[in-house]
C-alpha positions as CSV (number, residue, x, y, z in Angstrom):
1,M,1.8,25.8,-9.8
2,T,2.8,22.1,-9.6
3,K,0.0,19.9,-11.0
4,I,-0.5,16.5,-9.4
5,L,-2.6,13.7,-10.9
6,L,-3.7,11.0,-8.4
7,F,-5.0,7.6,-9.5
8,G,-6.9,5.6,-6.9
9,S,-8.1,8.5,-4.8
10,L,-10.8,6.4,-3.0
11,G,-8.5,3.7,-1.6
12,Q,-7.1,3.6,1.9
13,V,-3.7,5.2,0.9
14,G,-5.3,7.2,-2.0
15,T,-7.7,9.0,0.3
16,E,-4.9,9.9,2.7
17,L,-3.0,11.3,-0.3
18,T,-6.0,13.6,-1.0
19,Y,-5.2,15.3,2.3
20,T,-1.4,15.5,2.0
21,L,-0.7,16.1,-1.7
22,P,-2.4,19.6,-1.8
23,N,0.4,20.8,0.4
24,I,2.7,20.4,-2.7
25,G,0.5,21.6,-5.5
26,Q,-2.8,21.5,-7.3
27,L,-4.4,18.1,-6.9
28,I,-6.5,16.4,-9.6
29,K,-8.2,13.3,-8.1
30,L,-9.2,10.3,-10.2
31,D,-11.1,7.2,-9.1
32,R,-12.8,4.3,-10.7
33,T,-16.0,6.3,-11.1
34,L,-14.1,8.9,-13.2
35,V,-11.7,6.7,-15.2
36,D,-12.2,3.1,-16.1
37,L,-8.9,1.4,-15.5
38,T,-9.8,-1.2,-18.1
39,N,-10.0,1.5,-20.8
40,D,-6.4,2.1,-21.9
41,D,-7.3,4.8,-24.3
42,K,-9.3,6.7,-21.7
43,I,-6.3,6.6,-19.3
44,R,-4.0,8.0,-22.0
45,Q,-6.5,10.7,-23.0
46,T,-6.9,11.8,-19.4
47,I,-3.2,12.2,-18.8
48,H,-2.7,14.0,-22.1
49,E,-5.5,16.4,-21.3
50,I,-4.4,17.2,-17.8
51,K,-0.7,17.3,-18.4
52,P,0.4,17.0,-14.8
53,N,3.9,17.5,-13.5
54,I,3.6,14.6,-11.1
55,I,1.5,11.4,-11.4
56,V,0.9,9.3,-8.3
57,N,-0.6,5.8,-8.8
58,A,-2.4,4.6,-5.7
59,S,-4.7,2.3,-7.7
60,A,-4.3,-1.4,-7.5
61,Y,-6.1,-4.7,-7.6
62,T,-5.5,-5.9,-4.0
63,A,-7.9,-8.8,-3.6
64,V,-5.1,-11.3,-3.2
65,D,-7.2,-14.5,-3.2
66,K,-9.6,-13.3,-5.9
67,A,-6.7,-12.5,-8.2
68,E,-6.1,-16.3,-8.5
69,S,-9.5,-16.6,-10.3
70,Q,-9.4,-13.2,-11.9
71,P,-5.9,-13.0,-13.3
72,D,-6.8,-10.9,-16.4
73,L,-8.3,-8.1,-14.2
74,A,-5.4,-8.3,-11.8
75,Y,-2.8,-8.0,-14.6
76,Q,-4.7,-5.2,-16.2
77,I,-4.8,-3.0,-13.2
78,N,-1.5,-3.9,-11.6
79,S,0.6,-4.3,-14.7
80,I,-0.9,-2.7,-17.8
81,V,-2.2,0.5,-16.1
82,P,1.3,1.3,-14.6
83,K,2.8,0.7,-18.1
84,I,0.4,3.2,-19.7
85,I,1.0,5.8,-17.0
86,A,4.8,5.3,-17.4
87,E,4.6,5.8,-21.1
88,E,2.4,8.8,-20.9
89,S,4.3,10.4,-18.0
90,N,7.5,10.1,-20.1
91,K,5.9,11.9,-23.0
92,I,5.0,14.9,-20.9
93,K,8.2,14.7,-18.7
94,A,6.2,14.1,-15.5
95,K,7.5,12.3,-12.4
96,F,5.8,9.1,-11.7
97,I,5.3,7.7,-8.1
98,H,3.9,4.2,-7.9
99,I,3.0,2.1,-4.9
100,S,4.0,-1.6,-4.9
101,T,4.1,-4.4,-2.4
102,D,6.0,-6.9,-0.3
103,Y,4.3,-9.7,-2.3
104,V,7.0,-9.3,-5.0
105,F,9.1,-11.5,-2.6
106,D,8.5,-15.1,-1.7
107,G,8.9,-14.7,2.1
108,K,11.7,-17.2,2.5
109,A,14.2,-14.7,3.8
110,N,15.1,-14.3,7.5
111,T,16.4,-10.8,7.4
112,P,14.6,-7.6,6.1
113,Y,14.3,-7.4,2.4
114,L,16.5,-4.8,0.6
115,E,15.4,-3.0,-2.5
116,T,18.1,-5.0,-4.4
117,D,17.1,-8.4,-3.3
118,L,15.8,-11.0,-5.8
119,T,12.1,-11.1,-6.3
120,N,10.0,-14.2,-6.5
121,P,6.3,-13.7,-6.1
122,L,4.2,-16.6,-5.0
123,G,0.8,-15.8,-6.6
124,I,-1.0,-13.8,-9.3
125,Y,-1.2,-10.6,-7.1
126,G,2.5,-10.5,-6.5
127,K,3.4,-11.5,-10.1
128,S,1.1,-8.8,-11.5
129,K,2.6,-6.1,-9.2
130,L,6.1,-7.2,-10.1
131,L,5.3,-7.0,-13.8
132,G,3.9,-3.5,-13.1
133,E,7.3,-2.5,-11.6
134,A,9.1,-3.9,-14.7
135,N,6.8,-2.0,-17.0
136,I,7.5,1.2,-15.2
137,K,11.3,0.6,-15.3
138,N,11.1,-0.1,-19.0
139,N,9.0,2.8,-20.0
140,S,9.7,5.7,-17.6
141,D,12.9,7.8,-17.2
142,N,11.7,9.5,-14.0
143,Y,10.0,7.3,-11.4
144,I,9.8,6.3,-7.8
145,I,8.5,2.8,-6.9
146,L,7.5,2.6,-3.2
147,R,7.0,-0.9,-1.9
148,T,5.1,-1.3,1.3
149,A,3.4,-4.0,3.3
150,W,0.5,-4.9,5.6
151,V,-1.3,-1.7,5.0
152,Y,-4.3,-0.6,7.1
153,G,-6.1,2.7,7.4
154,I,-9.3,4.6,8.1
155,Y,-10.5,4.9,4.5
156,G,-11.1,2.5,1.6
157,K,-12.4,-1.0,1.7
158,G,-11.7,-3.6,4.3
159,N,-8.3,-4.4,5.7
160,F,-7.0,-6.7,8.4
161,L,-7.7,-4.2,11.2
162,K,-11.3,-3.5,10.0
163,T,-11.9,-7.2,9.6
164,M,-10.7,-7.9,13.1
165,I,-13.0,-5.3,14.5
166,R,-15.9,-6.7,12.6
167,L,-15.3,-10.2,13.7
168,G,-14.7,-9.1,17.2
169,K,-18.2,-7.7,17.3
170,E,-19.7,-10.9,15.8
171,R,-17.7,-13.8,17.5
172,E,-16.5,-14.8,20.9
173,Q,-13.5,-16.7,19.5
174,I,-11.2,-15.7,16.6
175,K,-8.3,-17.6,15.2
176,V,-5.4,-15.7,13.7
177,V,-2.3,-16.8,11.9
178,I,0.9,-16.6,13.9
179,D,3.5,-18.0,11.5
180,Q,3.4,-15.1,9.0
181,V,5.4,-12.0,10.1
182,G,5.8,-8.5,8.8
183,C,5.1,-4.9,9.9
184,P,1.6,-3.3,10.0
185,T,1.8,0.1,8.1
186,Y,-0.6,2.9,8.6
187,G,-1.9,4.5,5.4
188,E,-1.4,8.0,6.6
189,D,2.3,7.3,7.2
190,I,2.6,6.1,3.6
191,A,0.9,9.3,2.3
192,L,3.3,11.4,4.4
193,V,6.4,9.6,3.1
194,I,5.2,10.0,-0.5
195,N,5.0,13.8,0.1
196,K,8.6,13.6,1.5
197,L,9.8,11.7,-1.6
198,I,8.2,14.2,-4.0
199,T,9.6,17.2,-2.2
200,Q,13.0,15.7,-2.0
201,F,13.3,14.4,-5.5
202,Y,11.0,16.6,-7.6
203,D,13.8,18.5,-9.3
204,E,15.7,15.4,-10.2
205,K,15.5,14.5,-13.9
206,N,16.0,11.0,-15.3
207,S,15.9,9.6,-11.8
208,Q,14.8,6.0,-11.2
209,K,14.4,4.9,-7.6
210,V,12.9,2.0,-5.7
211,Y,12.3,2.3,-2.0
212,H,10.9,0.2,0.8
213,F,8.7,1.8,3.4
214,T,6.8,0.4,6.4
215,N,6.4,1.3,10.0
216,L,9.2,-0.1,12.2
217,G,9.1,-3.3,14.1
218,V,8.1,-6.9,13.4
219,C,5.1,-8.9,14.5
220,S,2.8,-11.7,13.4
221,W,-0.8,-11.3,12.3
222,Y,-1.7,-12.8,15.7
223,D,0.4,-10.1,17.5
224,F,-1.3,-7.4,15.4
225,A,-4.7,-8.7,16.3
226,I,-3.9,-8.8,20.0
227,N,-2.9,-5.1,19.9
228,I,-5.9,-4.2,17.8
229,F,-8.3,-5.7,20.4
230,K,-6.3,-4.1,23.3
231,Y,-7.1,-0.6,21.9
232,A,-10.6,-1.5,20.8
233,Q,-11.6,-2.8,24.2
234,K,-10.2,0.3,26.0
235,L,-12.2,2.5,23.6
236,D,-15.4,0.5,24.2
237,Y,-16.0,-0.9,20.7
238,N,-18.8,-3.2,22.0
239,L,-16.8,-6.4,21.3
240,K,-18.1,-9.9,21.9
241,V,-14.7,-11.6,21.4
242,K,-13.3,-13.3,24.5
243,E,-10.6,-15.5,23.0
244,I,-8.0,-15.0,20.3
245,L,-6.3,-18.2,19.3
246,P,-3.0,-18.5,17.4
247,I,-3.0,-20.9,14.4
248,N,-0.5,-21.9,11.7
249,T,-1.0,-21.0,8.0
250,S,-1.7,-24.7,7.3
251,E,-4.8,-24.5,9.5
252,Y,-6.2,-21.5,7.4
253,P,-5.8,-22.5,3.7
254,T,-6.4,-19.7,1.2
255,P,-6.5,-19.7,-2.7
256,A,-3.3,-17.5,-2.7
257,K,-0.1,-18.4,-0.9
258,R,1.2,-15.7,1.4
259,P,4.9,-14.8,2.1
260,A,5.8,-16.1,5.6
261,Y,8.3,-13.3,6.1
262,S,7.3,-9.9,4.8
263,V,9.7,-7.6,6.6
264,L,11.1,-4.8,4.4
265,S,14.2,-2.9,5.2
266,T,13.6,0.9,5.6
267,K,17.3,1.7,5.9
268,K,17.6,3.2,2.4
269,I,14.6,5.5,2.6
270,S,15.5,6.6,6.1
271,Q,19.0,7.6,5.0
272,D,17.9,9.4,1.9
273,L,15.0,11.3,3.5
274,D,16.8,11.7,6.9
275,F,14.0,10.5,9.0
276,I,13.0,7.6,11.2
277,P,9.6,5.9,10.5
278,S,7.2,5.4,13.4
279,Y,7.0,2.1,15.2
280,W,3.9,0.1,14.3
281,Q,2.5,0.2,17.8
282,D,2.8,4.0,17.9
283,S,1.0,4.3,14.5
284,L,-1.7,1.9,15.6
285,A,-2.3,4.1,18.6
286,K,-2.4,7.2,16.3
287,Y,-5.0,5.4,14.1
288,F,-7.3,4.7,17.1
289,H,-6.8,8.2,18.5
290,K,-7.8,9.7,15.1
291,T,-10.9,7.5,14.7
292,I,-12.1,8.4,18.1
293,N,-11.6,12.1,17.4
294,D,-13.3,11.8,14.0
295,N,-16.3,10.2,15.7
296,E,-16.6,13.0,18.2
297,D,-16.5,15.7,15.6
């Protein structure tokens, strides 16, 4: 039986993968309580002992602003850990699937980013993720790097959607940035596409691939917030918010600079897997439908 080792099984995408990956093979789940990602030797030892056929890395340091003041930790988890996994997966001839980010780009484009476009990260988070990609490319003969963006989901720590719901219960007025655009991407959809990638390319040896995957469509954070509250109000989330105001990035300074344009082209992955990603509004509706159903169970 195919043996799959999953790093980051408690995150918002990692948790979704715990439901999808068992459809492919035996799943061994690892999280920060089981393996310390700052302990390089322990990571190597774990991979050596388990000897999986596939390794999926859903772990990441994703605190974009904190990364500016914690660069060593960000580089350890986002750069060194992928390097170690790449080296060890190569030794045991395992396929390595790694999740990366739109933050490897500077956001100065005006058309969707292709996998081949030049990278130019703006902050520590993006730089650490890009170095992680380079470490994989330099140390693995059989990998898939999947870049995604604006991820939200039911599980894991806070994301933009959960933050909006929380603020909507606390405040009557919320200000949201309107001059950063991208595509909200549902964690469950990312997990499902990873299953597709593994199924499609598992038998390929010495295969190095980079893909972009998001839901379809383009919106600003403000647009996303408006749609979140539209569903939350219909579903009686007990919101206090009465007004959502659009603001520019300059009115909401943060330690880390964000890309203004984070739209990733999904053309390549759609062609190779012969499927069409869901539109972000449809996946958002699916998210709320699932959360309501889960609460009723």
